Each structure stands twice: as C-alpha cells, then as structure tokens.
C-alpha positions in Angstrom: 106.0 108.0 68.1 104.7 109.5 64.8 105.9 106.5 62.7 104.9 103.8 65.2 101.9 101.6 64.6 100.1 100.8 67.9 97.5 98.1 67.7 95.2 96.0 69.8 94.6 92.6 68.3 91.8 90.4 69.7 90.8 86.8 68.6 87.8 84.7 69.5 88.6 81.0 69.3 86.2 78.1 69.6 86.3 76.0 72.8 87.9 73.1 70.9 90.9 75.4 70.1 91.5 76.6 73.7 94.4 74.1 74.1 95.9 75.5 70.9 95.6 79.0 72.2 97.3 78.1 75.4 100.2 76.5 73.5 100.5 79.7 71.5 100.7 81.7 74.7 103.4 79.4 76.0 105.6 80.3 72.9 104.3 83.9 72.6 107.7 85.5 72.3 108.4 83.7 69.0 105.6 85.6 67.4 106.8 89.1 68.5 110.1 89.3 66.5 108.6 91.9 64.2 107.6 94.3 66.9 109.4 96.8 69.1 107.0 96.2 72.0 104.4 93.4 72.3 102.4 91.6 74.9 100.1 88.6 74.5 97.2 88.7 77.0 94.5 86.5 78.3 91.1 88.3 78.7 88.2 88.3 81.1 84.5 88.9 80.5 84.6 92.3 82.3 82.0 91.3 84.8 84.2 91.5 87.8 87.8 92.1 86.5 88.9 89.6 89.1 90.8 86.3 88.9 87.6 84.3 88.4 86.6 86.4 85.4 88.7 84.6 82.8 87.3 84.2 79.2 89.4 81.3 77.7 87.9 81.8 74.3 89.2 85.3 73.8 92.9 86.3 73.5 94.6 89.5 72.8 97.9 91.2 72.0 99.1 94.8 72.2 101.9 95.7 69.8 104.1 98.7 68.8 105.7 98.2 65.4 106.9 100.0 62.3 103.8 99.2 60.4 100.7 96.9 60.4 101.4 93.3 61.4 99.5 90.1 61.4 99.6 86.9 63.4 98.8 84.0 61.1 99.2 81.4 63.9 96.4 83.1 65.8 94.3 83.7 62.6 94.5 79.9 61.9 92.5 79.0 65.0 90.3 82.1 65.4 86.6 82.0 64.4 86.5 85.8 64.5 89.0 88.6 65.1 89.4 92.4 65.3 92.3 94.9 65.1 92.1 98.3 66.7 94.7 100.8 65.4 95.5 103.5 67.9 97.3 106.8 68.4 98.6 107.5 71.9 97.2 110.6 73.6 98.3 110.2 77.2 100.6 107.6 78.7 102.1 107.4 82.2 103.7 104.7 84.2 105.6 101.7 83.0 105.1 98.2 81.6 108.0 95.8 82.1 110.1 98.8 83.1 109.3 101.1 80.1 106.6 103.3 78.7 106.0 102.0 75.2 103.2 104.5 74.2 104.9 107.9 74.4 102.8 110.4 72.4 104.2 113.3 70.4 103.2 116.5 72.1 104.4 119.0 74.6 104.1 117.7 78.2 101.0 118.7 80.2 100.9 119.5 83.9 101.3 115.9 84.9 105.0 115.0 85.3 106.1 112.3 82.8 102.9 112.5 80.8 102.1 113.9 77.4 98.7 114.8 76.1 97.0 115.1 72.7 93.3 115.4 71.9 90.7 113.8 69.7 87.1 114.4 68.9 86.3 110.7 68.2 86.4 107.4 70.0 89.0 106.7 72.6 90.5 103.5 74.1 91.7 103.4 77.7 94.3 100.7 78.7 95.3 100.1 82.3 97.8 97.6 83.4 99.2 96.8 86.8 101.4 94.2 88.6 99.9 93.7 92.0 101.9 93.4 95.2 101.0 90.0 96.6 100.4 91.4 100.0 97.9 93.9 98.6 96.1 91.6 96.1 93.2 90.6 98.3 92.4 94.1 99.3 92.5 95.2 95.6 90.1 92.5 94.4 87.7 93.4 97.1 87.5 96.9 95.7 87.1 95.8 92.1 83.5 94.5 91.9 81.9 97.9 92.8 84.0 99.6 90.1 83.1 96.9 87.5 79.4 97.5 88.2 79.8 101.3 87.7 81.7 100.7 84.5 79.0 98.4 83.0 76.4 101.2 83.5 78.6 104.1 82.3 77.2 106.3 79.5 79.3 106.2 76.4 81.0 102.9 77.1 81.2 100.9 73.8 83.2 97.9 75.0 85.1 96.8 78.0 86.9 93.7 79.2 89.8 92.6 81.5 93.2 91.6 80.3 96.2 90.0 82.0 99.6 88.5 81.3 98.9 85.9 84.0 95.7 84.7 85.8 96.9 86.1 89.1 98.6 89.3 90.0 99.0 90.8 86.5 95.8 92.7 85.9 94.6 95.2 83.3 91.5 96.6 81.6 90.6 97.7 78.0 87.7 100.0 77.5 86.4 101.8 74.4 84.5 105.0 74.7 82.4 107.2 72.5 84.4 110.3 73.5 87.0 111.6 75.8 84.3 113.3 77.8 82.5 110.0 78.5 85.7 108.4 79.7 86.6 111.4 81.9 83.2 111.5 83.4 83.4 107.9 84.4 87.0 108.2 85.7 86.5 111.2 87.9 82.8 111.5 88.7 81.7 107.9 89.4 82.0 107.6 93.2 83.4 104.0 93.4 86.0 104.6 90.7 87.0 107.9 92.1 87.4 106.3 95.5 89.6 103.5 94.0 91.8 106.1 92.3 92.2 108.0 95.6 93.1 104.7 97.5 95.8 103.7 95.0 98.7 105.7 96.5 97.8 105.0 100.1 97.0 101.3 99.8 100.1 100.8 97.6 98.4 98.1 95.5 100.8 98.1 92.6 104.5 97.2 92.1 104.2 98.6 88.6 101.4 100.3 86.8 100.5 102.0 83.5 97.6 104.0 82.2 97.3 105.0 78.5 94.6 106.7 76.5 94.5 106.4 72.7 92.5 107.8 69.8 90.9 105.0 67.9 92.0 105.4 64.3 90.5 102.3 62.7 88.7 99.2 63.7 89.1 96.3 61.3 87.2 93.1 61.7 84.4 91.9 63.9 83.6 94.4 66.7 81.6 91.8 68.6 84.9 90.2 69.7 85.3 93.3 71.8 81.8 92.9 73.3 80.6 95.9 71.3 77.5 97.6 72.5 76.5 99.4 69.3 76.1 98.3 65.7 
C-alpha cells in the first residue's frame, strides 16, 4: 500500500445542518467514486460507545485512495473539520469482506497481520458487526472499558464510530505513542478481559482492528475531541 492515501475525515456540523448531514449519509455512495475503499460513519461522544452515545453534530469518513481527496458537499455544511493522514502499521480482520489497510512489511507472528513501527503518534481503529443475539451482552461490557479509556495515559482523542446506530460498532482513538496504546490494550484489566471474552462470547459476525502511524493532521483538532493543544 505504499502509494495509497489512507485518511480519516471528520466534520463538525451545526445542529441546524443535522438534516443535511443525514441526507448526505443517505446518498453517501455517490461521494465515494474517487476512492478504492470508503465508509461514511456516524460518531459518538466516546462516553459509553453504546447505541445511546450518538453525536449527531459530528460525522466522519475513512478512505483509501490514490491521493488526497476532498468532500465539498460536507465542507459546505461543516463549521469545522479535520483530516488525519495515516500509514497502516498493523491490520487484521475484515471490513465488508476485505482488509483495506494492508501495510507493506514482512508478516509478524500473527497470521494474516503485517507490522511496521513508528516513534510518533498512532491511531487505532476498531470496527465490528455485532451478532444480534450477542449485542446486549456486548453493550453491558462496554461502559467499563470506556471508563478505562477515558483515564488512559497518552490518549489524545477518542470517540465511537458506526455505519448504523445499532449493531455496527467501532472506535477511533489517537495516542501519543505505540507504548501508550499497547499499555491500555493489554494492561488495563477491563479492556484485557474484554479482549479475552471476544472469542468465547462470539460477539462479532465480522471485525477489524487496524493501527496507523499519524503522518499529518490538517484542520481543527478539537473536532476529534483533542486533549492537548
């Protein structure tokens, strides 16, 4: 993926433009003709990462393209926006039947994953399609993890994302370093327990985890809920 441009686009819209944002979501595919992979996403505040956490004034897109792209129809209604340009470091799992974030490197010890390293900021993206029969059990486990995340050292921003309000869940988090992210993922007890429960509880019909090096942040970082100036 050396020549690919992977980007996270996030827009903050005023409440009077929420209807316009919903209309754009309804016709989202029309705005993805210039990309090889793209998903428009609703977002949550990141307080609970559950179905009641929706933030209707913030919308996002993840894209993989040949070069930088813009979305004028979203810029027209946004009061602020930010684009995060990314380089894939690790990606495993599937999103709509494919892994769109394959990094260029020799495989590590995890089957199907490839790993690169960075000394700077990293962004973690998780995405899952919940099994309806397991959704309630999953949401009961989420609040404890969300509280741990909010207190995690090195967290610069974090919020929920989803392709639909129910059953299509994900998270975006930006970290000061890979060490900070790894410490949260594997040393915080609630999150470690949730990871351990994933294969036994069979929560997901499809899931993806990807870690990226943050190459550039263009625009207003407060749209991400940034914690540092």
